Structure formats: structure tokens, C-alpha cells
C-alpha positions in Angstrom: 85.3 103.7 118.0 83.9 106.9 116.7 87.3 108.1 116.1 88.3 104.8 113.8 85.1 105.4 111.7 85.7 109.1 111.5 89.7 109.1 110.5 89.0 108.1 106.7 87.0 110.8 106.1 88.9 113.5 107.7 91.9 112.1 106.1 90.2 112.5 102.9 89.1 116.1 103.5 92.5 117.1 104.4 93.9 115.5 101.2 91.2 117.6 99.1 92.0 120.9 101.2 95.9 120.8 100.3 94.7 119.8 96.7 92.4 122.8 96.2 94.7 125.2 98.0 97.5 124.4 95.2 94.9 124.5 92.1 93.6 128.0 93.7 96.9 129.1 93.4 97.8 128.1 89.7 99.5 124.3 90.2 98.4 121.5 88.3 97.7 119.3 91.5 96.4 115.6 92.0 96.6 112.7 94.4 98.5 109.8 93.6 98.6 106.5 95.2 102.0 105.8 96.3 101.3 101.7 97.6 98.2 99.3 98.3 95.6 101.4 100.9 95.8 97.6 102.9 99.5 98.7 104.3 98.5 102.1 105.5 95.3 104.5 104.9 97.7 107.2 104.6 98.7 106.2 100.8 98.7 109.4 99.0 101.2 111.7 97.5 99.6 115.6 96.7 102.0 116.6 93.7 101.7 120.3 92.6 103.5 121.3 89.1 103.2 125.1 88.2 101.3 126.0 84.9 103.2 128.0 82.3 101.4 131.3 83.1 99.6 130.3 86.1 98.8 133.4 88.3 98.8 132.7 91.6 95.9 133.7 93.7 95.8 137.2 95.2 96.8 137.6 99.0 94.4 139.1 101.3 95.2 142.3 102.3 96.4 143.4 105.4 93.5 144.6 107.4 95.7 145.7 110.6 93.6 142.5 113.0 95.9 140.3 114.2 93.7 137.4 112.9 
């Protein structure tokens, strides 16, 4: 029962994470609804388009640590 209650929140957090990931790397990103949400809760697409002159975020430096 708890899983059913938390599933929409978890899905929203994952979509937001993916959206922010693209925006941090210089993409113009947005969430687009694909169809009626009553058909499926997974009705969004994440669209990312590279901005002209957009600069990606710097990659973290290798520290030698495995993780």
C-alpha cells in the first residue's frame, strides 16, 4: 500500500533529476506530457535540446578513488 502512495512522488523526483541533469550541462530541457495521465502515470517525455553556445558543466576531476 505504501508503495502505491509513494510511486507518483518517486516518479516526479526521477523526472526532475533528469531535467536538472540536462539543464546543468547546457541543454534547454523540458518535460512534455505525451498522453492522458489516466492511461499511465508515466506519460512524460524529457526533451533536451543543446543551446547554441551552451557550455557543459565541468567533469569532476579523477581522484584515484574507485567511487
